[in-house]
N, C-alpha and C positions, 0 to 999 in steps of 0.2 A: 141547611135552613134557608128558605127563601125569604125575599124582602118583605112580603106580606106578613109571614109569621113573625119575623123578627120585629116588624113594626108594631104588631099587636102586642107582643110580649113586652116591648119597651114601654108602650102606652099603659099597660097594666101595672108595670113597676112604678111609673110615674104617678099613676092615679093612686096606688097604695100608699106611697110617700106622701102625696098631698092630702089623702084622707087622714093619715097618722098626724101630720102637722095640724090640721084643722081640729082634730079631736083634742091634741094636746093643748091648743090655744083656747079651747072651749067655744069655738065657732061652730054652733050647732047647724046653722043654715049651710054654711060651706061643707061641713061634714056630710050633710044629706046629698048635697050636689055631687061631691066626690064619690059617695056611695052608689049613687045612681049611674054615674059614669063607669065606675068599675063594674057594676052589674051588667051594663050594656056591653062592655068590652069582653066580659066573660061569656056572655051570650053570643057574641059575634065570633069568639074563638071556637066555642062548641059547635057552632053552625058550620065552621070550616074545618072541623076535626083537629083543632089545636088543643092539646092537652095542657091544662093550667091547674096546678095545685092551688086551691084556695087556702089562705092562711087561716089560722085558728082565730076565731072572734072572741075577744075577751070583754066581758061586760064591765062597764065602769061602775 
């Protein structure tokens, strides 16, 4: 795995964790920001042929 791929995957993991924390704390604005970041990272990964499994989304 090259450094670019590893970096993108790490950023996705971090964004997923940050999103989860924002949702747990009830911070809707931060959750929207983190979801946007996560969407952008998934788009970037797809553009570069990096396969990333999206976690299941559970409605609150």
